[in-house]
N, C-alpha and C positions, 0 to 999 in steps of 0.2 A: 831479543824482541822483536829486533829488525825483520829474524826470522821466523817468528812466530806472526807475527803480522803478514809476513810474504806467502806464509802457507794457509795463511785463512781468506787471504784473496786468491790464492790459487783453489782451495775449494770451492769458491764462489763462483767460481767459472759454470756456466753453463752450456753444454755442449747440445745443438740441437741436431737430433737424427733427420734424415730425408724420409719424407711422408712415402706413404705407401703408391706403388706406380696405379696408373686412372688404369683401368677395365676396360679392354679394346672394344669391349660391348657396348660400354657407355658411351665411350669415347666417338665411335662411328654412329650412334644416335644423336648426339650432339653435333656431330659435323652436321647430319643430314637437316637441321633444326635451322643450322643458318641462313640458308637461302630464304626461308619462311619469314624470318626476322629481319633481310635485307628490305624483301618487299614490303614489309608492314614498313619499313624506316622511310622507304621509296613513297609508298602510298602519302605517309603522313607529310614529308617534304611536298609532295604536289600540290595537297592539300593548301598547306601553310603559302605556296609560293601562288597558288590562285587565289587566297584570301587577300593575300599581299596586292596583288595587282587589281583588285575589286576594291579595294578601301583607297578613300585620299586623305583622310584622317590622317593628320603626322603622327600623333601619338598613338595609335592603333597600329600604323607601319612601322614605328620604333619598336612596339611590344612583341612585332611578330618578327622582325629582323632579328630580334634578341632571343627566342625562342628557337627559330634556325638556328641561331648563333650557339646557344647553349647546350643544343640537342646534336648538330653536326658539326660545329665548329666553326673557324673563322673563316677556311678558306670557302665553304659551301657558301656561308652565307655572304661573300665576297661575288662569289658565282651567281647567285639567286640576284643579290641586287644590278652587277652589270648584265645580267639577261632583262630584267626588268627595264634598264634605260633603255639598252637596245631595242627592245619592242615596238614594235608599231601602231600606234591608237589601235583602239576598235573600230570596228567598222559600225557601230551602232552610234559613234557620235557625230555627228550632223556638223560639217563644216561649212562656213559658207561660201555660195560658190560666187566666182567671180564674173561680171558680166561680159558680152564678147567685147572680143578687140577694139571691133569697129566701133562701139558706143550705140548709146540708145535711143541718138538723133534721130526723126523722123524727118522724112523729105517731104516738101511741102509740095 
């Protein structure tokens, strides 16, 4: 009985054969398409970074960082957040100017 059970188990084993080798012509074509994909990813990342830099709403910022994180990974999301924190404020933001050091008291 034990031998019959063992023989049945051996018959149920599946041996997977290796798949066919890749066609060199098609493999070369796929390799040629990779730089285009990388440039599209870079453009998408630049767009998300620009949107992230322009928005002030914390919910939208969180969503944008989440999209960067899911598409490009944690390392890229961390890099983008650090880059935006180190970035100087935009020139279009008006900062109040300090009065001259001498004061504004007039001499009579």
